[in-house]
N, C-alpha and C positions, 0 to 999 in steps of 0.2 A: 506493501499498499506506500502509496508516494506518503512522505515525511516531512512533506511541509509545516512551518514553524505554527503556534497555532494564532489564531490572528486575538488583535486585541484588544482589550475588553468592554473599549469605548465603540467597540464596530458599528457600522449605521444602522444591522438589522437586529441588535441584541438591546434587553432592554434594558433600561435605565434608573433607576430611583435608593431611596435611602436603604438603610441598613435594620429600619427601627422592626421590632419583634410585629410579627404580622398576628393579626384577629385572629382567634379560630374559626374557620367555617361551619356551618351545622351542616345538616345531612344531606340534603337540597345543592346547595352552594359546593361541598363536595362533589357530586356528579354533575362532568362539563366533556373534557373531549374523551374521553372513551365513551358514554353514553352517546353522544350524538356520532362519535366512530363506527356504535356496532350498528346502531339502528340507521346510519345510512347504508348498512353493506345488507336488507332488506329493503334496496331500493326497484322498482318494477321489472326491471331486466332482473334481474335475481330471484323476484316474484315470478314471470315466466318462467325463469331455470329450475325452482321449487315445486310449480306446478306443472311444469310436463315430469319433473323423474315422479311426483308422487302422482301419477294416471299413466306412468308408461308403466311402474315396477311398485305401486300399492306399496303395503306396510313392509315390507321388504329392502328399504330401501331407510326408514326411517335411522334407524344406526348410526351413519353419516353424523348424525349432529355431532352425537355425545364425541367422534372419534376428533371431528375438527375443534368442538370448545377448545382444547387445550393449547393447540396448535395458534388456531389465535390469538388466544389470551398472550403466551410467549411474546409472539412476532408483534402482537400491539404494544403490548408494557414494554420490549427495549424500545420499538419506536418511541412515548410518552417519557420513556427515563433518560436519552439524548436528547428530550427537545428541552427537558427542566435543565439538568446539568448543563449540559453548556450554553442553553440559552439563545439556541442553533435551530430552527427547520433541519432534518435528513436533508432537502438540497443543499444546506450553504458546509452542513459537515463533507457531504461526499463530492462538491468543488474541490476543498480545500484536504482533504486527507484519497483522493482515487482521483486516475490520472484526467484531464480531460475526453482524450480516446475513448473512456468506459462511461464516462459521464453521461457528458452530449449527447449520444447513444439514442440514454437508458429515459431522458426525459422528451425526447420526440419522438420518442414510442410510448409514453405513459399517454403525450397531448393526443396525441392519434388515440391509442384506446379511451383514453375520456371523453374525447368529443366525441365519436361513435357508443358512446354509449349515454350522453348526453341524450342525443339524436333518438335514439331509444328510448329512453325515459321521456323527454320530454310528450315523444311522440304516446306514448302509453298511457299518461296524461289527460290528455287531451280525447283517445278514443273512449278511456274509464267516465268521464264528465258526458263526451256524447251517449252513453250506454245507458247513466241516468238521467240525463234532460232533454234527452236530443238535441239536435243543434249542429253545429260545422263547429266539429273533430279539429280544423284546423286552425281555428282563430281560439280556440281553448290553449293551444298547447303554445298559441303566440303569447296569448296572456302571461300564462304561468311560466313564459321562458323570463316576458322580459319583466312583469315582477318582483319576479326572485334576483335578476339581476339586479334593480335600480334599490331593491330593498338592497342586498350584498356592497349598493355601492355606496346607498348615503345612510345607513344607520351604523352607529358605531357596533363595534363587532361585540361589546357589552350586553347590549340590544340584543344585537340577533342571537346570541350564544343563547336567549333565556327563550326568547320565542323555537328554537328548532330545539332545544328541550322538552316544552309540550307540543311540539309538532310528534316529537317521540309513542306520547299518547296512542294517535292514529294505528299507532302499528299493530295495538288489542284487540282493531278490529277485526285481526287474524284467530284471535283466543274466542269473541264472542262468535265467530262463524263454526265454529266447530261446538258451542253447547248449541246452535241453533238443527243439530243433525245425532243420528243415534250411530256412532262408534264404535267397534264391537273390538272394545280395551286387552282383551286375550291376547287378538293379533296382534294389537296395535303394539303392548309388552313385547312381546318374541321378535315384532322387526327390528322396535331398538333395542333389544340386550341380549338378543344373535345375529352378529353380525354375517352378511352371507352378500355372495359378489357371484353374480355367473362371469365368465370367463369371456365373453362374447363382446363382439366389436360398440351396438349398443352397452351395454352394463359399462364398459368399463369410459366409454366418452361421458356417462354420466355423472361419474366416479371424478371423472375432469372438470365435467360444469362445475360440480360442485364447490370441489376446493378451490379452480380457476373465482369463483362469484362468495366463498364467505376467505377467499386469502389474496385479497387484490392492493399491490401496490398503490395505486390512490391512497388507499387506506392509513398506510405509511408513514406518506408523506403529513398528510392531514392532521395524524395524531398528536408528530411530533412537533410542528408548524405550529396546533391550536396551543400547545402546553405553551410557548411559545408569544402570541398571544393570552396567552392566561397569567402571564408574567407583564406584560403588559398593564393589563385592564388591572391586578394587583400590584403597585409601585411598590406597597411595605416588603413585600416580597420580590428574589432574585436567582439569577442560576447557580442552582450550589456549588457549585464549583467554587465559589465568588463567597455563598454562604452554606457551610456544610452544617452548621448549625440548626438549617430550615430541611435538612433532608427526613428525619426522623416522620414527620407529620405531611412533606411532601410523597416520599415514598409508600406511606402508606392512602395516602389516598391520591396514587394513579395508582397502587394495585386493587384497591377497591373500587371504583371510576370504570380502569379496563374491565374487572371479571366482570362486572355488575352489566357492562353495556356489553363486552361478549354472550352473555347468556342469554339479553335479550334476543338479539340478531338470533341466535344460534335455535332462542327459545322458541321465538317470530316462524321462522325460518321449518322450525318442526312441526308446527300446527298448520302450514301454507301444506305442508305437504300431506299433513292426516288428512286435514280437507278434502284435496284433492280427490287420494286413494279413496278416502272413505265416499266419495261420489262419484265423479270421476271413472276410476280404476275401476267402480265396483261395476258402475255401469257400462263396463267395454269402451268409454270415450279415453283413448288411450294417446290421443295425439295431440296436445296443444302448441298452439307457435306464439300466442303474446301471451300478459295477464291478463287483456284487455277481454281475451278470448276466452281463457278460465272463469273470468266472471263471468259469461256470459250463458255459456253452456254449465255453471251451477244454476240456474235460475229454474230451468225443467226440472232437476234430480234434484235439487236443495232447500228450494222455494225463494220467494221472493227477499225472504229477512240472506240465507248467504250471500246471493246475488249484493245484492245492498251492502251488507259490511264486507266485501269484497273489492268490492269497486271502490268504497271509499276510501277502505284500505292504499289502493293502488298511489292516489292521488296524494294522503296526505304522505304517504312514502316516498311520492317522486319531491315535493315539498322541501323534504327534509337530504334526500337525495343529490340533487341536482348542485345546489349550493354549494356542496363538500365537495362532487367531481368537480367539477367551475373551479373552485378554490384550491383541490390540494394543484391541481393543473399549474396556478398559478403560481403559487409559495415554490412546487418543483423550479420551476423560468425563473420566477425573480429573484430565488435564491441562489439557483447554477449562474445565472447573469451579475450576481451582486448588485440587483436595484432593491431599493428600499422595499419591501411587502408590508403589509397587517389589513384587517380588513376595520384593525381599530386608526388607521390612517385618514388622514381626510383623499380623495380622489386626489388631489394638487400635488399632494407628501409620497405618492407611491403610482406613478400618471401610466411605469412600464408594468405594473403588478397590476391593477383594473382592468388596462387596457389587453392582455394576454385572460381575465377572467369576461372581458363583452367577450371578443373575439370566442372562444369556446362556449360560450353560450351558445351565440347569434348562430355560429359554421352549424351547431347539433338544432339550433332552429331549423334553420336553413335546412339541416338530411331528411328533415321533416316535412318542408315541403315541397321537397325533392321525390316526397313518396317511398321512404326508408324501408325496404326490405328490415323487418324488427331481425329476423330467423340470421339474417348476410350481420346484418351489422353485430348484434352477440356474437355470429362464429368468429368475425375479424377480433371484437374488442377479446375476445376469450385465447387466441392465438395473440396475440401482441401483449395479454398482460400476462399469461404463459410465456414468456420470450423474458417480458422484463423483471417477474417476480424470482426469478430463478438468481439472476445477478443483483440484484437492490436488497434480496437476502445475506446472501453472505455477505458485501458491503458492509448491511446494518448489523450482522453479528459481529464483524471485524471490529467495526464502529465502537460499538459497544463494548463487551471484550474489552480494547484498547484498555491499558489502564496509563500510557501518557495525556490521553482525550480526555478518560470518565476519569480516575485516579481513584478513589477508594468507593467509587460508584460503578467500577465499572460491573459489568454483566456477568455474573460465575455460577456454579451446582445447577441447580434441577434448572431453571430459567432457560441457561447457556442451552442443556441437553436437548431441551424440547427447543430450543431453537432452531437449530440446528436437526432437528430430527424432520423440524415442518421443511425449512430449508431443502431434506430428503427428500419428504412427500410432491415438494411442487417441482424438485426435478425430475421428479419421475414421472408427474401429469405432467408436465411441461413436453415430455419422451414421447407418452403413449401418443397426447393430442396432435404432436406433431407426426409420427406414425402412420395417425388416422386417416389424422388433413391428406398425407403424399400419397395414403393407398388408393 
């Protein structure tokens, strides 16, 4: 890894403030970057993936939610620690400690994958509202995209983060959907606790799709940068490299926030698979291409209540995911190019950062108006994420384990082991994806 000297603590993209004793946070204040990151993972594209595997494989695929949970927790906790200890996002740390010929292609692939994902999510939100209200799906998609963009530009991060936290409640629409159904819980528990996997191409692709959806590079960048944003919004707190006395409270907060956020993510994904297994799979509807199709297919077999809750959940999760996808791209590009970054900054203070955020969102919207094929978009997004995830995870683990960079807060023990396990699993998934793509 490139051994350039660390940046000065006075770097423009680092938070500043006094070393005054920070006031204790209450439980709701403790939840933030981890909760929002986990909830945004269940975006409309993710809902489409979980709906498809639930419809195709039924309860037998439920075990993947338990399998992926510790991997997600480890990767996201390491990302959060990196941001909190150094006071810089993942992009800024990569720029400083990895060669440019590695970092720039990673960021370009991340940007491309995020734009494709944005297009699929914006399209799904418009289609979901059309199902619920009728009217023009494209107009709804434009309103969602432009409204989200304006909120990110003109609302300070502290205000917008509170808005995103409340949006996390929309995920529980999928819990409500399950309770509107008759579930054979014995069969569901067997699928949850007894892993099974057919060794055919369809089953392998389903596993790859689930892993690619739950462990995505944009989530690593977002959570690390969200910790830096959290530092800026709490001036009395400092990067742990400068204020190690704050470490016990902050590392405990990160652990709780990340574990709860990833648990919420996987719990909701579990309920989506369970819903579609109990309805679509049970009635022989095994091919679902979009989240909106899943909602529409539920209506005749599960009733209006399930249809309504599922459709509302698509819109709520889309509103949560769009700013995370656009924001993670803007953070990655801005940090690597040494721009001022941050949702807490005024637009004139971080013009390049907000420019990338706007371009990513508007290009994603443009794909919707070009009648984006959601399956093709999700396929290419999965390919790009698979290509990006493995090198990013390798670099993230090396950064997090570096005594020179992280000092006494370097990642060790079980967290490091599970982090490398996640890297190995994603490497196998990426290889399987490429092999299946080339066939």
